[in-house]
C-alpha positions in Angstrom: -104.1 -26.1 -191.7 -100.5 -25.6 -192.7 -98.9 -28.0 -195.2 -96.5 -30.6 -193.6 -93.0 -29.3 -193.8 -90.0 -31.2 -195.3 -86.6 -30.1 -194.0 -84.5 -30.8 -197.1 -81.0 -30.4 -195.8 -79.2 -30.0 -199.1 -78.4 -26.9 -201.1 -81.6 -25.8 -202.9 -79.7 -25.6 -206.2 -78.8 -29.3 -206.1 -82.5 -30.2 -205.7 -83.7 -27.8 -208.4 -81.1 -29.0 -210.9 -82.6 -32.5 -210.8 -85.9 -31.3 -212.2 -87.9 -33.0 -209.4 -90.9 -31.3 -208.0 -91.9 -30.9 -204.3 -94.7 -33.5 -203.7 -98.2 -32.0 -203.8 -99.5 -30.9 -200.5 -96.0 -30.4 -198.9 -93.9 -27.3 -198.0 -90.2 -27.6 -198.2 -87.3 -25.7 -196.5 -83.7 -26.1 -197.6 -80.4 -25.9 -195.7 -76.9 -27.1 -196.1 -76.2 -30.1 -193.9 -72.6 -29.0 -193.4 -73.7 -25.7 -191.7 -75.2 -26.5 -188.3 -77.1 -23.1 -188.1 -78.8 -23.9 -191.4 -79.5 -27.5 -190.3 -81.2 -26.2 -187.1 -83.1 -23.5 -189.0 -84.3 -26.0 -191.6 -85.4 -28.6 -189.1 -87.2 -26.2 -186.7 -90.8 -27.4 -186.6 -90.3 -29.9 -189.5 -92.5 -32.9 -190.0 -89.9 -34.8 -192.1 -86.1 -34.5 -192.1 -84.1 -35.4 -195.3 -80.3 -35.2 -195.0 -77.3 -36.6 -196.8 -75.4 -39.6 -195.6 -72.3 -38.6 -193.6 -73.0 -34.9 -193.7 -74.4 -33.1 -190.6 -75.8 -34.7 -187.5 -79.3 -35.7 -186.6 -79.0 -35.7 -182.8 -81.1 -35.1 -179.8 -80.7 -31.3 -180.0 -81.9 -31.3 -183.6 -84.8 -33.6 -182.9 -85.9 -31.3 -180.0 -86.4 -28.6 -182.6 -88.8 -30.9 -184.5 -90.9 -32.7 -181.8 -93.5 -33.9 -184.3 -91.1 -35.3 -187.0 -92.4 -38.5 -188.5 -89.4 -39.6 -190.5 -85.6 -39.1 -190.7 -84.7 -40.0 -194.3 -81.1 -40.3 -195.5 -80.5 -39.4 -199.1 -77.6 -41.9 -199.4 -76.7 -45.4 -198.4 -74.9 -44.5 -195.2 -76.7 -43.8 -191.9 -73.9 -43.2 -189.4 -74.7 -39.5 -188.9 -78.0 -40.2 -187.1 -78.6 -40.9 -183.4 -80.5 -44.1 -183.9 -81.1 -44.7 -180.2 -82.8 -41.3 -179.8 -84.9 -41.8 -182.9 -85.9 -45.3 -181.7 -86.9 -43.8 -178.3 -89.1 -41.3 -180.0 -90.6 -43.8 -182.4 -89.1 -42.1 -185.5 -88.2 -44.4 -188.4 -84.8 -43.8 -189.9 -84.5 -44.8 -193.6 -81.8 -44.7 -196.3 -81.5 -45.4 -200.0 -79.0 -48.3 -200.3 -77.5 -49.0 -203.7 -78.8 -46.0 -205.7 -75.4 -44.2 -205.7 -73.4 -47.4 -206.4 -72.7 -46.8 -210.1 -71.5 -43.3 -209.4 -69.2 -44.3 -206.6 -67.8 -47.4 -208.4 -67.1 -45.3 -211.5 -65.1 -42.8 -209.3 -63.1 -45.8 -207.9 -62.2 -46.9 -211.4 -61.5 -43.3 -212.5 -59.0 -42.9 -209.6 -57.3 -46.1 -210.6 -57.0 -45.0 -214.2 -55.6 -41.6 -213.2 -53.1 -43.0 -210.8 -51.9 -45.6 -213.4 -51.8 -43.3 -216.5 -51.8 -39.6 -215.7 -52.4 -37.5 -218.8 -50.5 -34.3 -219.7 -52.9 -32.1 -221.7 -51.9 -29.9 -224.7 -52.7 -26.3 -224.2 -50.6 -24.0 -226.5 -49.5 -26.3 -229.3 -46.1 -26.4 -230.9 -43.3 -28.9 -230.9 -41.7 -28.1 -227.5 -45.0 -28.7 -225.6 -45.7 -31.7 -227.8 -42.4 -33.4 -227.0 -42.6 -32.4 -223.3 -46.1 -33.9 -223.0 -45.0 -37.1 -224.7 -42.0 -37.5 -222.4 -44.1 -36.9 -219.3 -46.5 -39.5 -220.5 -43.8 -42.0 -221.2 -42.2 -41.5 -217.8 -45.5 -42.2 -216.0 -47.8 -44.3 -218.1 -48.7 -47.8 -217.1 -51.5 -50.2 -218.1 -54.2 -50.9 -215.6 -53.4 -54.5 -214.8 -53.0 -57.2 -212.1 -55.4 -58.5 -209.5 -58.0 -56.3 -207.8 -59.2 -57.0 -204.3 -62.5 -55.5 -203.1 -63.0 -55.0 -199.4 -66.7 -54.5 -198.7 -68.9 -56.4 -201.1 -72.2 -54.6 -200.9 -73.9 -52.6 -203.6 -70.8 -50.5 -204.3 -68.3 -53.3 -204.0 -70.2 -55.4 -206.5 -70.3 -52.6 -209.0 -66.6 -52.0 -208.6 -65.9 -55.7 -209.1 -68.1 -55.8 -212.2 -66.3 -52.8 -213.8 -62.8 -54.0 -213.2 -63.8 -57.5 -214.5 -65.2 -55.8 -217.6 -61.7 -54.2 -218.1 -60.2 -57.7 -218.1 -58.7 -57.7 -214.6 -58.7 -60.5 -212.2 -61.0 -59.6 -209.2 -61.3 -61.2 -205.7 -63.2 -60.1 -202.7 -62.7 -60.1 -198.9 -64.6 -63.1 -197.5 -67.7 -62.5 -195.5 -70.0 -65.1 -194.2 -73.2 -63.4 -195.5 -71.9 -62.7 -199.0 -71.8 -65.1 -201.9 -70.7 -64.7 -205.5 -69.6 -67.7 -207.5 -67.9 -65.5 -210.1 -65.7 -63.6 -207.7 -63.5 -65.7 -205.4 -63.4 -64.8 -201.7 -60.1 -64.6 -199.8 -59.4 -63.9 -196.1 -58.8 -60.1 -195.9 -55.1 -60.4 -194.9 -54.4 -62.7 -197.9 -56.2 -60.3 -200.2 -54.2 -57.4 -199.0 -50.9 -59.2 -199.4 -51.6 -60.5 -202.9 -53.6 -57.8 -204.8 -52.1 -55.1 -207.0 -55.1 -52.8 -206.5 -57.2 -52.8 -203.3 -60.6 -51.0 -203.4 -62.3 -50.3 -200.1 -66.0 -49.9 -200.1 -67.0 -50.6 -196.5 -69.7 -48.6 -194.6 -68.9 -46.8 -191.5 -70.0 -48.7 -188.4 -68.4 -49.5 -185.0 -67.3 -52.9 -186.3 -65.6 -51.4 -189.4 -63.6 -48.8 -187.6 -59.9 -49.1 -188.8 -60.5 -52.4 -190.5 -57.4 -51.4 -192.4 -55.3 -50.5 -189.4 -51.6 -50.0 -189.3 -50.9 -53.7 -189.3 -53.1 -54.4 -192.3 -51.8 -51.4 -194.2 -48.4 -52.9 -193.6 -49.7 -56.1 -195.3 -50.4 -54.4 -198.6 -48.3 -55.8 -201.4 -45.3 -53.6 -202.1 -46.1 -51.1 -204.8 -49.9 -51.7 -204.6 -52.5 -49.1 -205.1 -55.2 -48.4 -202.5 -58.5 -46.9 -203.5 -60.9 -45.8 -200.7 -64.5 -44.9 -201.5 -66.2 -46.4 -198.4 -66.5 -44.3 -195.3 -63.9 -42.3 -193.5 -62.5 -44.1 -190.5 -62.5 -47.5 -192.1 -58.8 -47.0 -193.1 -56.1 -45.5 -190.9 -55.2 -42.4 -192.9 -52.0 -41.8 -191.0 -50.7 -45.3 -191.7 -51.4 -44.9 -195.4 -49.5 -41.6 -195.4 -46.5 -43.3 -193.9 -46.7 -46.1 -196.4 -46.8 -43.6 -199.3 -43.9 -41.6 -197.8 -41.8 -44.7 -197.4 -42.5 -45.8 -201.0 -43.9 -49.2 -199.9 -47.4 -48.2 -201.1 -47.3 -47.4 -204.8 -50.3 -45.1 -205.1 -53.5 -44.2 -203.3 -56.8 -42.5 -204.2 -59.1 -41.4 -201.4 -62.6 -39.9 -201.6 -63.3 -40.2 -197.8 -61.3 -39.4 -194.7 -61.3 -39.8 -191.0 -62.0 -36.1 -190.6 -64.2 -34.2 -193.1 -63.8 -31.6 -194.5 -60.2 -32.5 -194.9 -58.2 -30.5 -192.3 -55.2 -28.5 -193.4 -53.0 -30.6 -191.0 -54.1 -33.9 -192.4 -51.1 -36.3 -193.0 -51.9 -36.6 -196.7 -51.3 -32.8 -197.1 -47.9 -33.1 -195.4 -46.4 -35.6 -197.8 -43.2 -34.9 -199.6 -43.4 -34.0 -203.3 -42.7 -37.5 -204.7 -45.2 -39.2 -202.3 -47.8 -36.5 -203.0 -47.6 -37.2 -206.7 -48.8 -40.7 -206.1 -51.9 -39.6 -204.2 -55.2 -38.4 -205.4 -57.8 -37.0 -203.0 -61.3 -35.9 -203.8 -63.9 -34.2 -201.4 -66.3 -37.1 -200.8 -68.0 -36.8 -204.2 -68.3 -40.4 -205.2 -72.1 -40.4 -205.2 -72.5 -36.8 -206.3 -73.5 -37.1 -209.9 -76.7 -35.7 -211.4 -78.2 -39.2 -212.0 -77.3 -40.4 -208.5 -78.8 -37.4 -206.8 -82.0 -37.6 -208.8 -82.5 -41.2 -208.0 -81.8 -40.7 -204.3 -84.0 -37.6 -203.9 -86.9 -39.2 -205.8 -86.9 -42.3 -203.6 -86.5 -40.2 -200.4 -89.4 -38.0 -201.3 -91.5 -41.0 -202.2 -90.8 -42.3 -198.7 -92.1 -39.1 -197.2 -95.3 -39.4 -199.1 -95.6 -43.1 -198.0 -95.2 -42.2 -194.3 -97.7 -39.3 -194.7 -100.3 -41.8 -195.8 -99.7 -44.0 -192.8 -97.8 -46.6 -194.9 -94.7 -48.4 -193.8 -91.5 -46.7 -195.1 -89.1 -48.6 -197.2 -85.4 -49.3 -196.5 -85.3 -48.8 -192.8 -81.7 -48.4 -191.7 -80.4 -51.3 -189.6 -80.3 -50.5 -185.9 -79.3 -53.0 -183.2 -80.7 -51.4 -180.1 -79.0 -51.7 -176.7 
C-alpha cells in the first residue's frame, strides 16, 4: 500500500533549511504555491495539502485533482486563499497556524518604522569626503522614533507590535473592537486613532468585512505627517489612496509588506510616485513572516496536524468559516 502523500506547496529548499524531517510513513511532494502548474502537479492525488497563507489558491479545480484529500492545512495565520465552502461541502477540514509568525511580522513592522524614521548611509570606501557626505545625509534625514502609535487589528500580530513599541517607550493605543480587551493599551474608535496617531500599524486579516477598512476617507483622516505601516493583508488598505497621500505630502511616510495585487505589478501606484514621495516609502515582498524561526514553527505544527488527522484525531486550529 503506498504511503499517504503530503502535497507541500512550498519550495523544497525552504523546508529542508528548517532541518525538519518528513513524518514517518508519509511521502512528500513539493511545489511552489505561486506557480499554478506546480500546485496542480503537487496536489494531484494527494492525501494532504499544505500551502502558505495568501499564496496560491485551493479551489474546486485543485480539489478535483485530490479527491481523497483529508486536510487542507495553511502554514500561516491567514486562510483567505482557500475555497472554504467547497471544502465544507466535501467534508475537508481547513486549518491554519495562528500566532506563530507574529514575532517575525511585528519585528518587520518596527524595522520599517525605524528605517523610515532614521535611514542610514553606510560607509563603503572610507576617506573624509565619504565620511562627511554620509554624516550630512544622516543629519538631513534622521529623526527619533517617537509619538503615539496606533495599532489597527489587535490579534496575535497586533499585540506583538504594541508590546514592541511600548518597550521602546512609545505611547500605544489600539482600534476598539468589542471582542478585544487589554487594560494596558487604551482603545479608541478607529477614526479617532487615525487622526491622532503619529504612527499607524495595520495588522488586520483579509476578510470580506476588512476589505478597505482604510478606504480613501479614512486615509484622509490620518494625521498630517503620520507614518503608515501595513503588515496585515493586502486589500485592507486602499493602496491608491495611500499613494495619493504620499504624493501630496500629507502622509509623511509609509512602509508596506502587503498589497492589493501580489506580486506587486509594474503599474502599481506606489511605483509611479515622484522621487521625493518614493523616498518616503518602503515596500517589501510580503516577507513579514518569512524568517527561519517562523517557518520552522509553522511547518512543524502543520505537519503535526497531518499526523493527527491520519490517526483519526480532531485537527487543531480549524480556520473560522461562516457557512451560507
